[in-house]
N, C-alpha and C positions, 0 to 999 in steps of 0.2 A: 880434867874430867876423866874419870876412871872408867876402865872397861867393864868393871863388875856391876856397874850401875845397870839396873835393868830398864830397859825402855818401855814407854808406855804399850800396852797390849793393842796390837792392830786390829782394827775391826775389818772383818772379811763379810763381804755381802756376796752371799752365793747368787750366781747367773743361772737362774732356771731355764732348762731348755723348754722353750714355749711351745716347739711342734711336738715334744715328747710328753707333755701333759694331756691328760684326759681332758676333752673338751668340756668346759662348764666347771672345772675344779677351781678351788680358790687357793691363793699362795699363803705364806705363813702369816702376813699381816691381816689376812681375812679379806683382801680385795680380790675380785675376780680378776685373772690375767687378761692382759690384751691380746686377744687373738687377732691376727691378720686375716681378714677374709679375701678370698681372690675375687676379683672383679668378674662380674658375670660374663658367660661367653659372649653374649651379644655386644657388651661394652669392649671386651678384650679385642676382639676381632670383628670389623664390620660384616655385616652379611653380604654374601656374593650377590651382586645384582645381575639379574638374568635380563639379558637383552633379546627381545623377540622382533625379529624382521618381519614386518607385515607388508603384504603385497600392495604396491601403490594403488590409490582408490582411482577407478575409472571416473573422469568427470563427465557428467550427464552431457554438459554443453548445452547450447542453446537449442531450442525447439526447432529452429530452422534448418539446422545442419545435422539432424538426426538422419541416419542412413535408412531407417525404416520408413520414413515419410517422403523420400525423394520421388517415388513413383506417384504418390498422391499429389505432390506439389506440381509435378510435370502435367498430370492431367488437369490439374486446376489452372495452370498457366495456359494450357491449350483452350480451356473452357472460356477463360477471360478474353483471349486473343479473338476467338470466335464470335463472342458476343460483341466486341468492337467491330468485327467485320461484318456481321449481321444487320447492325445499326444502318450503315450506309444503304443497302437495298431497300429496306423497309421506309426509310425516310425518303429516299428518292421516289419510291413507288407512290408514296402519299403525295408528294409535291407534284409529280408529273400527272397523277390523275386529276389533282385540284386544279391545276393549270392547262387542262386540256380543251377548254372551251374554245370554239372556233366559229365565226361567222362567215358565209360566203359573201365575197365582195362584188358579185356580178348583178345584185339586185339593188334596188334603190333602197332608201331609208324606210320606205314604207313596206317594201316587201323583201325580208331578209329571212334567211334560213340559218338557224343556229343548230350547233351540236354541243350540248351541255352534258357534263358528266352527271349532275344531279337530276337529269331527266331519266337516268336510268338506275333505279334502286339498287342494281347488283353492283354497279361502279361506285355508287355512294357508299355502300357497305364495304366495298373493297377498299376505299381511301380511309375510312374510319378505322378498320381494322388493321391497316398498315400504321397508322399513326398510333395506335395504342400498342401494337408491337415495338415500334421505335421508342415510345416512351418507357415501356417495360424494360427494354434492354438498357437503357440508361440507368433505370432505378436498380437493375440486377447487378450492375458493375462492382458497387461497394461490397455486396454480398459475395460475389465471386472473389474479390480481392481478400476478404476475410477468410474464405475457405482455402486460398493460397497460402495466407500465413499461418493458418491453424487447420491443418487437414484432418484434426480428429473431431472437428465440428460437423458431426454427420447430421445433425438436425438442419442445418442450412442447405446441406445437399439434397435432403429430401424436399425441404421447400422450393428450392430451384427446379428440381425435377418435376414437382406437381406443376409449378407455373409453366415450365417450359412446354408440358404436355397440352396445357390449355392453349397457350399461344400457338402451338404448331396446328392445333384443331381449328382454332380460329382463322389462322391465316390460310390453310389449306381450303377451308369452305369459301373464304373470300376470294382468293385466286382462282378457284374452279369457277365461281360464279361469273367473275369478271372475264375469264378466258372464254367462256360461252357467249357473252355479249360481244367481245372483240371478234370471235369468229363470225358471228352472226354479221357484224358490220363490215367485215372483209368479203363474205361469201354471200350473204343475203340467204332467202329461202324462196324458191320458186313456187313452191305448193302454197305458201302462205301470201305469195305476192309481196314479198319484202326485198326490196332492191338494196344491194350493198352500198352502203353510204360512205365507204372509204374511197369511192371514185370521186367524191366531191370534197370530202372532208379529210385530207391528207394529213394535216397536223394533228387532228384529233385522234385519228386511228394509230399513228406513230406513237404518240405519247402513251395512250393506253395499253398498247402492245408492249412497249418497254417496260412500263409498270408491271405488267403481268409477269414477265420474264424475270424481272427483279425480285418480285414477291416470291416466286417459285424457288429463286436461289436462297431467299431467306428461309423458306420451308425446308430446303436440305439442309442449311445450316442448324436449324432448330432439332432436326431429326438426330444430326450428329451430336449434338449437345446432350440430347437425352440418352443416347448410347454411352456417350463418356460418362454421364453422371451414374447410370445403371452400373457400369463397370467398376467406377470407384466405389460406389456402395456395397457391392458385392464382395469386392477385394477387402473392404474393412470387415 
């Protein structure tokens, strides 16, 4: 093989600078050059996430433990306890008056003297009023418990206040009327020639006198209940 023999001409493929060409220009073959497009900034680098610190939320908690209702709950608890305490005197007054009948044993069966509470309309009214008050106190206990659990129930407080006012008026009138009869039984009335019957009917006078004292104690408790209810409503 001789050196003078010319080799086949080499095909030269020019490498165009893609970055140097004008964007959108075509190459020698008529095809548009492939232009590498840069990825968007959002894909190239992830967006910075901003972390915001929020203050911890205060849990409302159960209504039973709210600090704003502690004073009202304390008043409602005292109200409940006082109603339980007032039930005893009113029931005892009604029972003592109803069982205060006494018969003198010094006479024969044909001539007997009786002291009966229903012979005195004032004592009969006194016994009925105390029985009503005792029943009302039992019925009012569930309402008082609801007020203790839900201090915002102002409607129940108003209802109890109205009913307590009616009961204190009823008991005051009954106890005052019974006290007048008991005083007359103890002291009598010389101008009207009424002799004191307590000289003979000791058991009758003791029971009715104790019933009147117990009823007046219940009146004081009712007055205190009214003051507590008015204070709680005014605070709300």
